[in-house]
Every structure is written in structure tokens, then in C-alpha cells.
Gaussian input, Z-matrix of N, CA and C with variables (Angstrom, degrees):
# hf/3-21g

backbone

0 1
 N
 C     1     B1
 C     2     B2     1     A1
 N     3     B3     2     A2     1     D1
 C     4     B4     3     A3     2     D2
 C     5     B5     4     A4     3     D3
 N     6     B6     5     A5     4     D4
 C     7     B7     6     A6     5     D5
 C     8     B8     7     A7     6     D6
 N     9     B9     8     A8     7     D7
 C    10    B10     9     A9     8     D8
 C    11    B11    10    A10     9     D9
 N    12    B12    11    A11    10    D10
 C    13    B13    12    A12    11    D11
 C    14    B14    13    A13    12    D12
 N    15    B15    14    A14    13    D13
 C    16    B16    15    A15    14    D14
 C    17    B17    16    A16    15    D15
 N    18    B18    17    A17    16    D16
 C    19    B19    18    A18    17    D17
 C    20    B20    19    A19    18    D18
 N    21    B21    20    A20    19    D19
 C    22    B22    21    A21    20    D20
 C    23    B23    22    A22    21    D21
 N    24    B24    23    A23    22    D22
 C    25    B25    24    A24    23    D23
 C    26    B26    25    A25    24    D24
 N    27    B27    26    A26    25    D25
 C    28    B28    27    A27    26    D26
 C    29    B29    28    A28    27    D27
 N    30    B30    29    A29    28    D28
 C    31    B31    30    A30    29    D29
 C    32    B32    31    A31    30    D30
 N    33    B33    32    A32    31    D31
 C    34    B34    33    A33    32    D32
 C    35    B35    34    A34    33    D33
 N    36    B36    35    A35    34    D34
 C    37    B37    36    A36    35    D35
 C    38    B38    37    A37    36    D36
 N    39    B39    38    A38    37    D37
 C    40    B40    39    A39    38    D38
 C    41    B41    40    A40    39    D39
 N    42    B42    41    A41    40    D40
 C    43    B43    42    A42    41    D41
 C    44    B44    43    A43    42    D42
 N    45    B45    44    A44    43    D43
 C    46    B46    45    A45    44    D44
 C    47    B47    46    A46    45    D45
 N    48    B48    47    A47    46    D46
 C    49    B49    48    A48    47    D47
 C    50    B50    49    A49    48    D48
 N    51    B51    50    A50    49    D49
 C    52    B52    51    A51    50    D50
 C    53    B53    52    A52    51    D51
 N    54    B54    53    A53    52    D52
 C    55    B55    54    A54    53    D53
 C    56    B56    55    A55    54    D54
 N    57    B57    56    A56    55    D55
 C    58    B58    57    A57    56    D56
 C    59    B59    58    A58    57    D57
 N    60    B60    59    A59    58    D58
 C    61    B61    60    A60    59    D59
 C    62    B62    61    A61    60    D60
 N    63    B63    62    A62    61    D61
 C    64    B64    63    A63    62    D62
 C    65    B65    64    A64    63    D63
 N    66    B66    65    A65    64    D64
 C    67    B67    66    A66    65    D65
 C    68    B68    67    A67    66    D66
 N    69    B69    68    A68    67    D67
 C    70    B70    69    A69    68    D68
 C    71    B71    70    A70    69    D69
 N    72    B72    71    A71    70    D70
 C    73    B73    72    A72    71    D71
 C    74    B74    73    A73    72    D72
 N    75    B75    74    A74    73    D73
 C    76    B76    75    A75    74    D74
 C    77    B77    76    A76    75    D75
 N    78    B78    77    A77    76    D76
 C    79    B79    78    A78    77    D77
 C    80    B80    79    A79    78    D78
 N    81    B81    80    A80    79    D79
 C    82    B82    81    A81    80    D80
 C    83    B83    82    A82    81    D81
 N    84    B84    83    A83    82    D82
 C    85    B85    84    A84    83    D83
 C    86    B86    85    A85    84    D84
 N    87    B87    86    A86    85    D85
 C    88    B88    87    A87    86    D86
 C    89    B89    88    A88    87    D87
 N    90    B90    89    A89    88    D88
 C    91    B91    90    A90    89    D89
 C    92    B92    91    A91    90    D90
 N    93    B93    92    A92    91    D91
 C    94    B94    93    A93    92    D92
 C    95    B95    94    A94    93    D93
 N    96    B96    95    A95    94    D94
 C    97    B97    96    A96    95    D95
 C    98    B98    97    A97    96    D96
 N    99    B99    98    A98    97    D97
 C   100   B100    99    A99    98    D98
 C   101   B101   100   A100    99    D99
 N   102   B102   101   A101   100   D100
 C   103   B103   102   A102   101   D101
 C   104   B104   103   A103   102   D102
 N   105   B105   104   A104   103   D103
 C   106   B106   105   A105   104   D104
 C   107   B107   106   A106   105   D105
 N   108   B108   107   A107   106   D106
 C   109   B109   108   A108   107   D107
 C   110   B110   109   A109   108   D108
 N   111   B111   110   A110   109   D109
 C   112   B112   111   A111   110   D110
 C   113   B113   112   A112   111   D111
 N   114   B114   113   A113   112   D112
 C   115   B115   114   A114   113   D113
 C   116   B116   115   A115   114   D114
 N   117   B117   116   A116   115   D115
 C   118   B118   117   A117   116   D116
 C   119   B119   118   A118   117   D117
 N   120   B120   119   A119   118   D118
 C   121   B121   120   A120   119   D119
 C   122   B122   121   A121   120   D120
 N   123   B123   122   A122   121   D121
 C   124   B124   123   A123   122   D122
 C   125   B125   124   A124   123   D123
 N   126   B126   125   A125   124   D124
 C   127   B127   126   A126   125   D125
 C   128   B128   127   A127   126   D126
 N   129   B129   128   A128   127   D127
 C   130   B130   129   A129   128   D128
 C   131   B131   130   A130   129   D129
 N   132   B132   131   A131   130   D130
 C   133   B133   132   A132   131   D131
 C   134   B134   133   A133   132   D132
 N   135   B135   134   A134   133   D133
 C   136   B136   135   A135   134   D134
 C   137   B137   136   A136   135   D135
 N   138   B138   137   A137   136   D136
 C   139   B139   138   A138   137   D137
 C   140   B140   139   A139   138   D138
 N   141   B141   140   A140   139   D139
 C   142   B142   141   A141   140   D140
 C   143   B143   142   A142   141   D141
 N   144   B144   143   A143   142   D142
 C   145   B145   144   A144   143   D143
 C   146   B146   145   A145   144   D144
 N   147   B147   146   A146   145   D145
 C   148   B148   147   A147   146   D146
 C   149   B149   148   A148   147   D147
 N   150   B150   149   A149   148   D148
 C   151   B151   150   A150   149   D149
 C   152   B152   151   A151   150   D150
 N   153   B153   152   A152   151   D151
 C   154   B154   153   A153   152   D152
 C   155   B155   154   A154   153   D153
 N   156   B156   155   A155   154   D154
 C   157   B157   156   A156   155   D155
 C   158   B158   157   A157   156   D156
 N   159   B159   158   A158   157   D157
 C   160   B160   159   A159   158   D158
 C   161   B161   160   A160   159   D159
 N   162   B162   161   A161   160   D160
 C   163   B163   162   A162   161   D161
 C   164   B164   163   A163   162   D162
 N   165   B165   164   A164   163   D163
 C   166   B166   165   A165   164   D164
 C   167   B167   166   A166   165   D165
 N   168   B168   167   A167   166   D166
 C   169   B169   168   A168   167   D167
 C   170   B170   169   A169   168   D168
 N   171   B171   170   A170   169   D169
 C   172   B172   171   A171   170   D170
 C   173   B173   172   A172   171   D171
 N   174   B174   173   A173   172   D172
 C   175   B175   174   A174   173   D173
 C   176   B176   175   A175   174   D174
 N   177   B177   176   A176   175   D175
 C   178   B178   177   A177   176   D176
 C   179   B179   178   A178   177   D177
 N   180   B180   179   A179   178   D178
 C   181   B181   180   A180   179   D179
 C   182   B182   181   A181   180   D180
 N   183   B183   182   A182   181   D181
 C   184   B184   183   A183   182   D182
 C   185   B185   184   A184   183   D183
 N   186   B186   185   A185   184   D184
 C   187   B187   186   A186   185   D185
 C   188   B188   187   A187   186   D186
 N   189   B189   188   A188   187   D187
 C   190   B190   189   A189   188   D188
 C   191   B191   190   A190   189   D189
 N   192   B192   191   A191   190   D190
 C   193   B193   192   A192   191   D191
 C   194   B194   193   A193   192   D192
 N   195   B195   194   A194   193   D193
 C   196   B196   195   A195   194   D194
 C   197   B197   196   A196   195   D195
 N   198   B198   197   A197   196   D196
 C   199   B199   198   A198   197   D197
 C   200   B200   199   A199   198   D198
 N   201   B201   200   A200   199   D199
 C   202   B202   201   A201   200   D200
 C   203   B203   202   A202   201   D201
 N   204   B204   203   A203   202   D202
 C   205   B205   204   A204   203   D203
 C   206   B206   205   A205   204   D204
 N   207   B207   206   A206   205   D205
 C   208   B208   207   A207   206   D206
 C   209   B209   208   A208   207   D207
 N   210   B210   209   A209   208   D208
 C   211   B211   210   A210   209   D209
 C   212   B212   211   A211   210   D210
 N   213   B213   212   A212   211   D211
 C   214   B214   213   A213   212   D212
 C   215   B215   214   A214   213   D213
 N   216   B216   215   A215   214   D214
 C   217   B217   216   A216   215   D215
 C   218   B218   217   A217   216   D216
 N   219   B219   218   A218   217   D217
 C   220   B220   219   A219   218   D218
 C   221   B221   220   A220   219   D219
 N   222   B222   221   A221   220   D220
 C   223   B223   222   A222   221   D221
 C   224   B224   223   A223   222   D222
 N   225   B225   224   A224   223   D223
 C   226   B226   225   A225   224   D224
 C   227   B227   226   A226   225   D225

   B1=1.4476
   B2=1.5253
   B3=1.3197
   B4=1.4621
   B5=1.5291
   B6=1.3215
   B7=1.4631
   B8=1.5240
   B9=1.3419
   B10=1.4588
   B11=1.5226
   B12=1.3191
   B13=1.4544
   B14=1.5318
   B15=1.3282
   B16=1.4512
   B17=1.5309
   B18=1.3110
   B19=1.4635
   B20=1.5225
   B21=1.3350
   B22=1.4526
   B23=1.5284
   B24=1.3035
   B25=1.4569
   B26=1.5124
   B27=1.3363
   B28=1.4653
   B29=1.5229
   B30=1.3169
   B31=1.4615
   B32=1.5206
   B33=1.3127
   B34=1.4609
   B35=1.5158
   B36=1.3344
   B37=1.4691
   B38=1.5183
   B39=1.3361
   B40=1.4616
   B41=1.5269
   B42=1.3222
   B43=1.4625
   B44=1.5296
   B45=1.3421
   B46=1.4616
   B47=1.5193
   B48=1.3289
   B49=1.4584
   B50=1.5264
   B51=1.3227
   B52=1.4671
   B53=1.5248
   B54=1.3253
   B55=1.4635
   B56=1.5286
   B57=1.3355
   B58=1.4641
   B59=1.5284
   B60=1.3303
   B61=1.4672
   B62=1.5242
   B63=1.3216
   B64=1.4706
   B65=1.5317
   B66=1.3227
   B67=1.4636
   B68=1.5278
   B69=1.3272
   B70=1.4602
   B71=1.5115
   B72=1.3135
   B73=1.4731
   B74=1.5257
   B75=1.3207
   B76=1.4635
   B77=1.5275
   B78=1.3232
   B79=1.4659
   B80=1.5187
   B81=1.3194
   B82=1.4643
   B83=1.5322
   B84=1.3423
   B85=1.4692
   B86=1.5263
   B87=1.3418
   B88=1.4655
   B89=1.5213
   B90=1.3350
   B91=1.4598
   B92=1.5231
   B93=1.3426
   B94=1.4633
   B95=1.5221
   B96=1.3194
   B97=1.4607
   B98=1.5152
   B99=1.3258
   B100=1.4704
   B101=1.5277
   B102=1.3264
   B103=1.4627
   B104=1.5280
   B105=1.3355
   B106=1.4579
   B107=1.5195
   B108=1.3295
   B109=1.4555
   B110=1.5192
   B111=1.3168
   B112=1.4576
   B113=1.5230
   B114=1.3343
   B115=1.4580
   B116=1.5209
   B117=1.3055
   B118=1.4544
   B119=1.5315
   B120=1.3182
   B121=1.4531
   B122=1.5169
   B123=1.3339
   B124=1.4621
   B125=1.5223
   B126=1.3280
   B127=1.4534
   B128=1.5237
   B129=1.3273
   B130=1.4669
   B131=1.5250
   B132=1.3174
   B133=1.4575
   B134=1.5117
   B135=1.3273
   B136=1.4642
   B137=1.5182
   B138=1.3341
   B139=1.4635
   B140=1.5162
   B141=1.3299
   B142=1.4578
   B143=1.5291
   B144=1.3329
   B145=1.4592
   B146=1.5333
   B147=1.3214
   B148=1.4677
   B149=1.5268
   B150=1.3410
   B151=1.4609
   B152=1.5154
   B153=1.3241
   B154=1.4742
   B155=1.5194
   B156=1.3154
   B157=1.4667
   B158=1.5271
   B159=1.3258
   B160=1.4704
   B161=1.5250
   B162=1.3356
   B163=1.4659
   B164=1.5234
   B165=1.3261
   B166=1.4645
   B167=1.5294
   B168=1.3288
   B169=1.4656
   B170=1.5285
   B171=1.3356
   B172=1.4754
   B173=1.5239
   B174=1.3224
   B175=1.4629
   B176=1.5243
   B177=1.3328
   B178=1.4620
   B179=1.5335
   B180=1.3332
   B181=1.4587
   B182=1.5236
   B183=1.3333
   B184=1.4677
   B185=1.5155
   B186=1.3029
   B187=1.4547
   B188=1.5143
   B189=1.2972
   B190=1.4600
   B191=1.5200
   B192=1.2974
   B193=1.4598
   B194=1.5216
   B195=1.3007
   B196=1.4558
   B197=1.5186
   B198=1.2985
   B199=1.4544
   B200=1.5141
   B201=1.3079
   B202=1.4760
   B203=1.5152
   B204=1.3061
   B205=1.4538
   B206=1.5153
   B207=1.3162
   B208=1.4685
   B209=1.5233
   B210=1.3144
   B211=1.4534
   B212=1.5192
   B213=1.3134
   B214=1.4685
   B215=1.5314
   B216=1.3235
   B217=1.4640
   B218=1.5248
   B219=1.3113
   B220=1.4574
   B221=1.5215
   B222=1.3203
   B223=1.4653
   B224=1.5211
   B225=1.3369
   B226=1.4731
   B227=1.4888
   A1=107.23
   A2=118.35
   A3=121.59
   A4=114.30
   A5=118.76
   A6=121.13
   A7=111.80
   A8=117.77
   A9=121.00
   A10=111.95
   A11=117.65
   A12=120.99
   A13=110.32
   A14=115.89
   A15=121.38
   A16=108.95
   A17=117.02
   A18=120.95
   A19=113.44
   A20=118.07
   A21=121.22
   A22=112.17
   A23=118.05
   A24=121.27
   A25=114.17
   A26=118.16
   A27=121.35
   A28=110.66
   A29=116.33
   A30=119.91
   A31=110.09
   A32=116.73
   A33=120.67
   A34=111.86
   A35=117.31
   A36=121.18
   A37=110.05
   A38=116.92
   A39=121.45
   A40=110.36
   A41=116.73
   A42=121.11
   A43=110.80
   A44=116.66
   A45=120.18
   A46=110.61
   A47=116.98
   A48=121.69
   A49=111.06
   A50=116.49
   A51=120.72
   A52=111.42
   A53=116.56
   A54=120.82
   A55=109.83
   A56=117.25
   A57=120.92
   A58=110.84
   A59=117.32
   A60=121.33
   A61=110.01
   A62=116.77
   A63=120.51
   A64=111.20
   A65=116.38
   A66=120.63
   A67=109.78
   A68=117.07
   A69=120.90
   A70=112.68
   A71=117.12
   A72=120.61
   A73=111.28
   A74=116.58
   A75=119.45
   A76=111.25
   A77=116.25
   A78=119.80
   A79=110.27
   A80=117.18
   A81=121.88
   A82=109.58
   A83=116.39
   A84=120.35
   A85=111.08
   A86=116.69
   A87=120.27
   A88=112.09
   A89=117.17
   A90=121.18
   A91=111.63
   A92=117.17
   A93=121.42
   A94=114.28
   A95=118.02
   A96=121.56
   A97=115.65
   A98=117.35
   A99=119.44
   A100=112.21
   A101=117.51
   A102=121.51
   A103=112.68
   A104=116.85
   A105=121.30
   A106=108.97
   A107=114.94
   A108=121.06
   A109=108.77
   A110=115.98
   A111=119.84
   A112=109.32
   A113=114.66
   A114=120.58
   A115=108.27
   A116=115.40
   A117=120.83
   A118=110.48
   A119=116.00
   A120=121.41
   A121=115.02
   A122=117.94
   A123=121.46
   A124=110.06
   A125=114.82
   A126=120.02
   A127=108.90
   A128=116.24
   A129=119.54
   A130=111.25
   A131=117.19
   A132=120.93
   A133=110.11
   A134=117.85
   A135=121.92
   A136=111.85
   A137=118.57
   A138=120.97
   A139=112.49
   A140=117.24
   A141=120.96
   A142=110.93
   A143=117.26
   A144=122.89
   A145=108.10
   A146=116.54
   A147=121.54
   A148=111.79
   A149=118.33
   A150=121.63
   A151=112.37
   A152=116.79
   A153=120.56
   A154=111.12
   A155=116.23
   A156=120.22
   A157=109.93
   A158=116.93
   A159=121.48
   A160=110.43
   A161=116.40
   A162=119.93
   A163=111.53
   A164=117.23
   A165=120.39
   A166=110.80
   A167=117.06
   A168=120.94
   A169=111.06
   A170=116.96
   A171=121.08
   A172=111.79
   A173=116.20
   A174=120.44
   A175=112.68
   A176=115.65
   A177=121.66
   A178=111.16
   A179=114.45
   A180=121.16
   A181=110.27
   A182=115.58
   A183=120.99
   A184=109.24
   A185=115.15
   A186=121.53
   A187=107.89
   A188=115.60
   A189=120.63
   A190=108.26
   A191=115.02
   A192=120.31
   A193=106.60
   A194=115.66
   A195=121.41
   A196=110.01
   A197=115.89
   A198=121.44
   A199=107.86
   A200=115.18
   A201=121.07
   A202=106.58
   A203=115.73
   A204=120.76
   A205=107.97
   A206=115.31
   A207=120.53
   A208=107.43
   A209=116.08
   A210=121.73
   A211=108.90
   A212=114.49
   A213=119.70
   A214=107.36
   A215=116.30
   A216=118.06
   A217=111.52
   A218=114.87
   A219=120.34
   A220=109.86
   A221=115.19
   A222=119.64
   A223=106.25
   A224=115.22
   A225=118.34
   A226=112.21
   D1=93.74
   D2=-174.90
   D3=-56.91
   D4=-36.63
   D5=-177.05
   D6=-67.63
   D7=-19.39
   D8=-178.22
   D9=-99.50
   D10=11.70
   D11=-176.83
   D12=-88.26
   D13=157.60
   D14=176.16
   D15=-129.88
   D16=174.02
   D17=-176.05
   D18=-63.51
   D19=-38.88
   D20=-177.78
   D21=-83.49
   D22=-11.56
   D23=178.88
   D24=83.21
   D25=3.50
   D26=-177.77
   D27=-66.55
   D28=-49.79
   D29=-179.95
   D30=-66.34
   D31=-40.96
   D32=178.72
   D33=-61.10
   D34=-42.17
   D35=178.33
   D36=-65.01
   D37=-40.64
   D38=177.49
   D39=-61.97
   D40=-44.58
   D41=179.72
   D42=-63.56
   D43=-41.34
   D44=177.50
   D45=-59.38
   D46=-42.98
   D47=179.93
   D48=-65.06
   D49=-43.80
   D50=179.28
   D51=-62.14
   D52=-43.72
   D53=178.66
   D54=-64.17
   D55=-41.19
   D56=178.60
   D57=-61.20
   D58=-40.21
   D59=178.10
   D60=-63.45
   D61=-46.06
   D62=-179.41
   D63=-62.47
   D64=-44.99
   D65=179.94
   D66=-65.16
   D67=-42.58
   D68=178.44
   D69=-60.16
   D70=-42.32
   D71=178.56
   D72=-64.41
   D73=-43.46
   D74=179.14
   D75=-65.18
   D76=-39.16
   D77=176.57
   D78=-63.09
   D79=-44.16
   D80=178.77
   D81=-59.45
   D82=-44.58
   D83=178.78
   D84=-61.04
   D85=-42.84
   D86=-179.93
   D87=-62.86
   D88=-39.53
   D89=-176.76
   D90=-80.00
   D91=-47.75
   D92=-171.06
   D93=-108.95
   D94=-12.03
   D95=-173.10
   D96=-54.41
   D97=-36.07
   D98=-178.22
   D99=-68.49
   D100=-16.84
   D101=179.98
   D102=-93.67
   D103=-5.32
   D104=-178.66
   D105=-85.60
   D106=126.46
   D107=178.53
   D108=-100.87
   D109=126.87
   D110=178.59
   D111=-79.74
   D112=135.73
   D113=176.25
   D114=-126.48
   D115=136.78
   D116=-178.78
   D117=-58.54
   D118=130.70
   D119=177.84
   D120=82.98
   D121=3.98
   D122=179.03
   D123=-120.82
   D124=154.79
   D125=176.97
   D126=-69.27
   D127=145.68
   D128=179.81
   D129=-81.92
   D130=-40.74
   D131=-174.99
   D132=-108.61
   D133=146.10
   D134=-175.22
   D135=-59.39
   D136=-33.25
   D137=-177.37
   D138=-74.92
   D139=-6.38
   D140=174.73
   D141=-91.86
   D142=-6.59
   D143=-178.37
   D144=-100.10
   D145=114.09
   D146=-176.07
   D147=-57.41
   D148=-37.20
   D149=179.44
   D150=-64.98
   D151=-40.76
   D152=177.85
   D153=-66.59
   D154=-42.22
   D155=179.63
   D156=-64.33
   D157=-43.71
   D158=179.14
   D159=-59.44
   D160=-46.21
   D161=179.52
   D162=-63.43
   D163=-42.53
   D164=179.27
   D165=-61.31
   D166=-40.89
   D167=178.70
   D168=-67.67
   D169=-43.44
   D170=-179.75
   D171=-62.86
   D172=-36.88
   D173=-177.38
   D174=-93.37
   D175=2.87
   D176=179.83
   D177=54.76
   D178=44.21
   D179=-179.02
   D180=-68.37
   D181=135.24
   D182=178.69
   D183=-138.09
   D184=152.20
   D185=174.72
   D186=-119.49
   D187=140.03
   D188=175.33
   D189=-111.14
   D190=134.15
   D191=176.79
   D192=-116.53
   D193=119.12
   D194=-178.12
   D195=-124.52
   D196=155.59
   D197=175.74
   D198=-123.09
   D199=130.81
   D200=176.38
   D201=-111.27
   D202=123.37
   D203=179.93
   D204=-116.53
   D205=116.74
   D206=178.32
   D207=-118.16
   D208=128.81
   D209=-177.64
   D210=-126.17
   D211=129.30
   D212=176.94
   D213=-80.89
   D214=130.89
   D215=-179.89
   D216=-63.77
   D217=146.74
   D218=178.75
   D219=-68.79
   D220=136.66
   D221=177.45
   D222=-96.03
   D223=130.05
   D224=-178.58
   D225=-104.01

């Protein structure tokens, strides 16, 4: 987000991280969301549960999102 950038890059780095979190959550919802069962009085998503977030931080849990692009060469 160029308009939110600053000279030292601190705000820009923060914005990049925030956008990455938002995109990661939406990706997680797209992949796993249909398997999540809503229960009355409970959080729907793991990142809304303080215990899950605490455990992920303590264990330094990370997710990697990669894209593999394979293209068959054109036959002439």
C-alpha cells in the first residue's frame, strides 16, 4: 500500500504484514472453511481463540504458501 509507506519503511513493513495476515486467513478459510463446524458460544476460526493463538506463538508455528506453476511447452 504505497500511500501508507514511510521513509524508514516501518509503516510499510507493518502494512505488508497486516495484508499477509488477512490474505492468509482468507486462504485458510477457502481451503479449510467448509470443514469447520460452528458451535454456539465458541469461536469459529482458530485465530479468534486466544488459547490457539498463544500455542501457535509459543511453538513458533508458521504456514508456508507456495505456488507451483507447470506449463507444457507448445508443440509446433
